[in-house]
Phi, psi and omega in degrees: 000132181293135180286152179277317182255128181241155178057039180289332186079209181284128176296346179292349175288340184304130179062011171256323180202158176281153175202153177265146171214195179238155173236160187247025186259006179302136182088359178297130186298333180296333186263006176285145185301326180298317178290320182298325178299324177286320180300317179304322182280330185276331182293151175302145185301329180288352177260001184242121180239129179217147186200182170293146174269352182267074180239151177290153183293343179261014177293162178284109184303317184289343182246005185301323181289346177259320186275342185231054178287150180264342186087355178274152171286165177299319179299313179294324178299312181297317185286345184232037184299329184292331188237355189270000181051050187241166182218128178237132175236127179249124178266131177057053176296348176296349173292338178275137182306328183292343182253355190294313180294321178298316179300315181297320179294317179296316181297319179300318181288321176300316181291331174294318177296322178298318179297321178297326182278342181078032181243027177121171181245344181232128177294140179267124177051050179289152181197155172261150167231138179241138183234127175237122188222141175293159176306136178081002181292153181239134167261116188297164177306130178194176170222163186240151181272032183198172173273153185223140164242116185253129183240134180260136182241330181209147181073190182222165177203160171243127179248125179256119186233131173258160179295144174292155174070013177276108185286349173284338179264312177227104179302149184307315180299325179291319178297316180297317181295322179294312181297326179283000179055049181279354182096357181277153180260138173277115188273142173292137176234148180299336179297339179300311185295335180287337185244349187288148172258140183253123176249124173253127181208163184225197184306132181095346178272152176224159185217133174265123175253114184294160174311129179053027175277121181295142180198161167216163189231137171237117181282149181290165182270358190281329188194170169298137179263132173234122179219157183226138175234147167251127181249153183190163168243153175255175175304322182290312182288331175296323176294319176301317179302313181295319180293322178295319178294324177296316178300319179299317179295320179295318178296320183294317187266330183249351179304316178300340179267003177097004181282131177234100183295148176297128180303148179293151180076017174262322186216103189305314180301323178292323177298322177299317180297314181296322177298317178296322177300316182295322178295317180297315181296316180296320179295319180296318179297321178297320179293323181293329183261005181288000000 
C-alpha cells in the first residue's frame, strides 16, 4: 500500500520540532471543491465555522468566527470563495461518508509513526480539520492542544511556527491556563516573530506542527486554499496535557501562598507525578458524582 507521507525523516522529530514533508493524496476526490461544497452543507452546523479571512494575526483565534463575520450566508461564502475574503473551518469532516476511508488511512499511518517513535500504539482523540480560505486569508496566532499533520491540496500558504515550550513566546502560566480551558487567551507577543520559522508550501506539501507549538498562517494570493489536517495526541502529549492541567490547578489554589510549580517539560519524573495526580483527582470526582 502506498504511503501517505513521504520524506518524513526520523519519526523521532515528532513533537520535538516542526518539519516539512510530502503527501500523496493530491487528486483525492474527497478534497475536490465540488465535493467540499456538499460536505459543508451536510455536516452539522456546530461543526462548520466561517468568518472573514481578513483578520489580524493577533486576533482571538477561538472567537474569530464570532468577531469577524462577513454578513454572508454559508451558501454565498462557499460559492464566492475566490472573492469573498472568507475562511471556512470544518471540524470532523470524517463524519461525512466521502471522508471516512481517507480518515482511516491517515489514522493508520499516524499510529504507525507513533509506534516507530515509541509513544504509544493508538492515537488519542484523533480528528480531521478541513480549511477552505480565500486568497490572502489569515489564521490568527494560536496553539493547539494536540499534534498536527497539515496537508495542502490547493493554493499556497506560509505557516509561521515557533518552538513549543518557549516561555518568551508563551509564558508557562498562560500555557497551563489555555490547556486547562480556563477561558484565557494566549496572546501574540513580538518575541514570536524573532524565533518563528517560516514554511511556504503548496499542493502536495505537508507540515508537522508539534504539540502546543505557537503558529499563524497567511494564505497566498494565487488561489483559494484547501488544506486538511489530522490532529491527535500520543501517550506522551496526553501526559503533558494532564501535567499542564495540574500545574494550572496548583497555581490557582497555592499561588496566593507563594507556590510556583516547576513548568512542565522541564523534569520528566515530576511530569509523571503530576499526570498521575490529575488522573487520581478526576477518578475521585467521577466516584463522587456517580
